[in-house]
C-alpha positions, 0 to 999 in steps of 0.5 A: 317810376313806371312800376309806381301804379300810385304814381303812373294814375297820377299822371294819367289824371294830371296830364289831360290837365296840363295839356289843356293847359297849356292849349287854353293859354295859346287861345288867346294868341293874336295870329301871328304873334309867334316868330317866323320860325315859330318859337315863343318870344324872349324878352329881357325884362322876363323873370328868370328861375334860381335853379338852372335850365339843367338839370344835375339829375335825370329828369325821368326820375323826375316830375313835369309840373305846368304853372300858367297864369288864370285865365282870366289875368290871359283875358284882362291883357288880350283886352288890353293889347286889343283897345290899344288897338283899336285905339291907334295906339298900336298898328296889328304887328305892334300889339303881335310883339306886345301881347307876346311879351306881356304873356312871356313877362306873366308866365315867367313871373308866376313860375317865379313865384311858384318856385318862390313857395316850394322853396319854403315846402320840405317835401319838394325840391325844385331842380330845374325849370324855364320860366318862360315856357311855366315848367318847372322840373320837381322831386318829390313824394306823391302825395304832396302833387296829389294836393298840389293839384287838388290847390291848383297850385300847378295846372297839370303834371306830366312825367318828367321826360317830358321836359328833357324833350323841350330842353332837346326843342330848345335847344334845336331851336339856337342858333349854332355859336361861329368861334370867335378869335377875337380879331386876331390874325393867325399865327404862322408856324415860323417852324420852316423859316428859323431851320434856313436861318439855321442852313445860312449861318452854317454855311457863312461858319465854314466860309469863314474856316475857308 
């Protein structure tokens, strides 16, 4: 990838757009909308991608596409939640959680819609994706990526290794999984007990012979 000057130039131009898009999305956050660990919210109702989170190939071989809803949609969402807060339907904490959840749902739905559109594209393939982040790992020709940018189908493009870094951060944020014994008591090794029983049986046979 590094030997391709066209792709390097493409990422230089679009990387700024991707960063600005993510920053533009975060500006609508209500203060305190993240949890105590600073992690993004997870909702049961968020849309899911057909592609797996983990790619089968090296992320560096692809391109990370960032897809975000229109700023107008995010502004409308913020206004709706603020109206509910002002009318007393929600308190401050509830408003933060409501905005947080609906924002993730909006981003996830937009990512799923983009994936569905790319399924009919002969040039672009979706290798992996994280819906709630609006991030998808794509493979395809540079000319098609330029078209996606010109048509505003993606908010920005970044190197594929950025997707790999995002996966590493998510894995670090996940709590360790404790082993599940199923509530069963551990089975003790009874080999010594069997050996003792065998010795006692041998002693009994010797007494009988005498």
